[in-house]
N, C-alpha and C positions, 0 to 999 in steps of 0.2 A: 573480477566481476563479469558476469555474463549479461548481455543485453537481450531482453525479451522484447520482441517487436509486437506491438499490439495487433498489427494487421495479421500476424501469424496466429495469435491467440483467438482473434475474432473469427477466423476461418474454420477452426476445428476445436472440438471439445478436448481440452488439455487437462490431464490429471495433475493437480497442484498439491504438493505436499504441505507447503506453508505459504500463506499470503499475509504480508504485513502491510497495513495501511499506515503511512507516515503522515500524521496530521500537522499542518503548519497553520499559522494565522491567516485570516482572510479567506477561509474556505478553500484552501489549496491542499490537495492530498496527492501524494505519490504512492505507488504500489511497488513493493519489492517481493519477489517470488523465490521460492525454492522448489525446484522440480528435479528430483533425483539428486545428482551431484552438481547441478547448475544453480547458481544463486546470483540474483541481480535485479535491477530496476526494470520496469516496463517502459519502453520507448515508443514515441509516436512516429509518424512517417517522415518527419523532418530530422530524425536522429537526435531528438531531445527527450529528456524524461517526460513521460506523459503526465499531464496534470488532470486530475479529476476534481470536480467542484462540489460533490456531495457524497455522502455515504450511499445514497440510492444510485447515483451514477456508477459507483464501483460495483455494487451488487448486480445491477443490470448488465454491466460490461462483462462480468465473469459468471453470469447465471448459467451458461451452458457448460461450464467447467466443473469438474469434481474437485472441490477444495476440502482437503482433509482437516486443516486447521487454519484459522484466521484470527488475527489480532490487530489492535490499533495502538500505536504509540504516538504521544503528543510531544512536540518539541517547540519550546518558546524561549526566546532570549531575554524576555522582559523581567524575570525575577531578579537577576543580577543588576539590571539597569535601574531598578527602583529600590535598591538596597537590600534585597532578599539574599538568602544564602546561595552559594554557587550551585550549579546543577549537580545532581547525583551522578556518580560515575556510571551507573547502569540505569537505563530507561525502564519504566514500568510498562508492560504490555497488557492491555485489557482485552478480554474476549470481544470479537467482532463477528456478529451474526451475518451470514451470507444468505439468509432465508428471505425469499420474496413471497408475498408482499411484505414490505417493511412497515 
């Protein structure tokens, strides 16, 4: 896995082949990118996966980049905890618009 530093992305317009928003509970989002043959999460300046707190925050952060495809996947542990069926082996990815204004 490659580490994309947000500081590098913020400084220049990066062509992004695939942007995946990983949605977790409590308005926490991580972003995973594919650029050419590199694939990995976006990291902050403290070398931790960068947290985004809204879809708008993500759109604004990557507005200057050319994003070919973007999707959102949602992960929650609660279905199994309340007696629901186990998670599917494959996550469903929904289209995610990068268009501003949102």
